[in-house]
C-alpha positions as CSV (number, residue, x, y, z in Angstrom):
1,M,61.1,38.7,-63.0
2,P,63.8,38.9,-65.5
3,N,65.1,41.8,-65.5
4,Q,65.0,45.4,-64.2
5,P,62.6,46.7,-66.9
6,A,60.1,44.3,-65.9
7,Y,59.4,45.2,-62.2
8,R,59.2,48.7,-63.3
9,Q,56.4,47.5,-66.3
10,V,54.9,45.6,-63.1
11,A,55.1,49.0,-60.2
12,V,53.8,51.3,-63.2
13,Q,51.2,49.3,-65.3
14,G,50.3,46.9,-62.5
15,K,46.9,46.5,-61.3
16,Y,46.8,47.0,-57.3
17,V,45.4,44.7,-54.4
18,R,45.6,45.4,-50.8
19,G,45.5,43.4,-48.1
20,S,46.5,43.8,-44.2
21,S,49.9,42.6,-44.0
22,F,51.0,43.6,-47.7
23,S,49.9,44.5,-51.2
24,M,50.1,43.0,-54.6
25,R,50.7,45.0,-57.9
26,W,50.3,42.2,-61.0
27,I,49.8,42.3,-64.9
28,D,49.7,39.6,-67.1
29,S,52.3,37.4,-68.1
30,P,53.9,38.5,-71.6
31,D,55.7,35.2,-71.2
32,G,53.2,32.8,-70.4
33,F,54.8,32.0,-66.9
34,C,54.0,33.1,-63.5
35,R,56.8,35.1,-61.6
36,F,57.0,36.7,-58.3
37,C,59.1,39.1,-56.6
38,F,58.4,40.1,-52.8
39,L,59.7,43.1,-51.6
40,A,60.1,44.1,-47.9
41,K,61.4,47.6,-47.0
42,K,64.8,48.5,-45.1
43,K,62.1,50.9,-43.0
44,N,60.0,48.3,-41.9
45,G,63.0,45.7,-40.3
46,N,66.6,44.7,-40.6
47,A,67.7,42.1,-42.8
48,V,66.4,39.2,-40.7
49,Y,62.9,40.5,-41.3
50,R,63.4,41.2,-44.7
51,N,64.4,37.6,-45.4
52,R,62.0,35.6,-43.1
53,C,59.4,37.9,-45.3
54,R,60.2,36.4,-48.5
55,R,60.7,33.1,-46.7
56,L,57.1,32.9,-45.4
57,L,55.4,34.2,-48.7
58,R,57.1,32.3,-51.4
59,P,55.3,28.7,-50.8
60,L,52.1,31.0,-50.4
61,F,52.3,32.2,-53.8
62,Y,54.4,29.4,-55.6
63,G,52.3,27.2,-54.1
64,M,49.0,28.7,-55.9
65,V,50.4,28.4,-59.4
66,P,48.9,25.3,-60.7
67,Q,45.5,27.6,-59.5
68,I,45.9,30.2,-61.6
69,A,44.1,30.2,-64.7
70,K,46.0,33.3,-66.5
71,P,49.9,33.4,-65.7
72,V,50.6,36.9,-64.1
73,W,54.0,38.8,-63.1
74,A,53.1,40.1,-59.5
75,M,55.3,42.2,-56.9
76,I,54.4,41.5,-53.8
77,I,55.1,44.3,-51.1
78,V,54.7,43.9,-47.5
79,N,53.3,46.4,-45.2
80,D,53.7,44.7,-42.1
81,K,56.5,46.4,-39.4
82,A,59.0,43.3,-38.1
83,E,57.2,43.1,-34.8
84,E,53.6,42.3,-36.6
85,V,55.0,39.9,-39.2
86,T,53.4,36.1,-38.0
87,S,53.0,33.0,-40.8
88,E,49.2,33.2,-39.8
89,R,48.8,36.7,-40.6
90,F,50.8,35.9,-43.9
91,R,48.5,33.3,-45.1
92,E,45.2,34.9,-44.0
93,T,46.4,38.0,-46.2
94,A,47.2,35.8,-48.7
95,E,43.8,34.0,-48.9
96,K,41.9,37.2,-49.3
97,I,44.0,38.2,-51.9
98,F,44.0,35.0,-53.3
99,K,40.1,35.2,-53.3
100,K,40.1,38.6,-54.6
101,M,41.7,37.3,-57.8
102,E,39.5,34.2,-57.9
103,W,42.7,31.7,-57.1
104,S,41.6,30.2,-54.0
105,H,41.5,26.1,-53.5
106,A,37.5,26.7,-52.9
107,D,36.5,28.7,-55.8
108,S,38.5,26.0,-57.9
109,D,36.5,23.3,-55.7
110,V,33.0,24.8,-56.7
111,K,34.0,25.5,-60.6
112,N,34.8,21.5,-60.6
113,G,32.8,20.0,-58.6
């Protein structure tokens, strides 16, 4: 997101969806572009853990951008402790959130086909 007020806007005004590994707040994009920020809190693990969370989540969300009909600004907040983090768990949670948001590949295949 472009600046700190944008983070606050998403945190305060954003709609909320919860998954098992992370939750997401989002607003409709004011500038027409999808923007994501990934937050992993210090209380859940060290810097290596936080960077790993971001590294696992980035491709999941940025890979969905072509499927998103209406661009959003989203804040993804990791809930898992360091011991619980796996790429499979993140992928499962992301797929559930994408279905709730109607971003999944399966939904677009059904609509198109």
